[in-house]
C-alpha positions as CSV (number, residue, x, y, z in Angstrom):
1,X,0.0,0.0,0.0
2,X,1.1,3.5,-0.8
3,X,-0.4,6.8,0.4
4,X,-0.1,10.2,-1.3
5,X,-1.9,13.3,-0.2
6,X,-3.3,16.1,-2.3
7,X,-4.8,19.0,-0.3
8,X,-5.2,16.7,2.8
9,X,-7.0,14.1,0.7
10,X,-5.5,10.6,0.8
11,X,-4.9,8.8,-2.4
12,X,-4.2,5.2,-1.6
13,X,-2.7,2.7,-4.0
14,X,-3.4,-0.8,-2.9
15,X,-4.1,-4.3,-4.1
16,X,-6.7,-4.9,-1.3
17,X,-9.8,-2.7,-1.7
18,X,-11.8,-4.6,0.9
19,X,-10.0,-2.6,3.7
20,X,-11.4,0.7,2.4
21,X,-15.2,0.4,1.9
22,X,-15.9,4.1,2.1
23,X,-13.4,5.2,-0.5
24,X,-14.1,6.0,-4.2
25,X,-12.5,3.1,-6.0
26,X,-10.7,3.6,-9.4
27,X,-8.7,1.1,-11.4
28,X,-5.1,2.2,-11.4
29,X,-4.7,0.8,-14.9
30,X,-7.5,3.0,-16.4
31,X,-7.6,6.1,-14.2
32,X,-6.8,9.7,-15.4
33,X,-4.8,11.1,-12.5
34,X,-5.2,14.6,-13.7
35,X,-9.0,14.4,-13.5
36,X,-8.8,12.8,-10.0
37,X,-6.6,15.7,-8.8
38,X,-8.9,18.3,-10.3
39,X,-11.9,16.7,-8.6
40,X,-10.0,16.8,-5.3
41,X,-9.1,20.5,-5.8
42,X,-12.8,21.3,-6.4
43,X,-13.8,19.4,-3.3
44,X,-15.7,16.7,-5.1
45,X,-13.6,13.8,-3.7
46,X,-12.6,13.3,-0.1
47,X,-11.2,9.7,-0.2
48,X,-9.6,8.0,-3.2
49,X,-8.5,4.4,-3.7
50,X,-6.5,3.4,-6.7
51,X,-6.8,-0.4,-7.0
52,X,-4.5,-2.8,-8.8
53,X,-4.1,-6.5,-8.5
54,X,-0.3,-5.9,-8.5
55,X,0.4,-2.5,-7.0
56,X,4.1,-2.8,-7.5
57,X,3.7,-3.1,-11.3
58,X,2.7,0.5,-11.6
């Protein structure tokens, strides 16, 4: 698991999404990070989970 913060919003990269049931889940393979960051800056996202079966691959 990796954690990155943007404007005090946690972006978590993990291979286990079951531990974060209240997070918005996005596929790490298909996500547009710029769009995610813009949504965070606008206050539309408070918790972000980037999911990948193999988190070290990315």
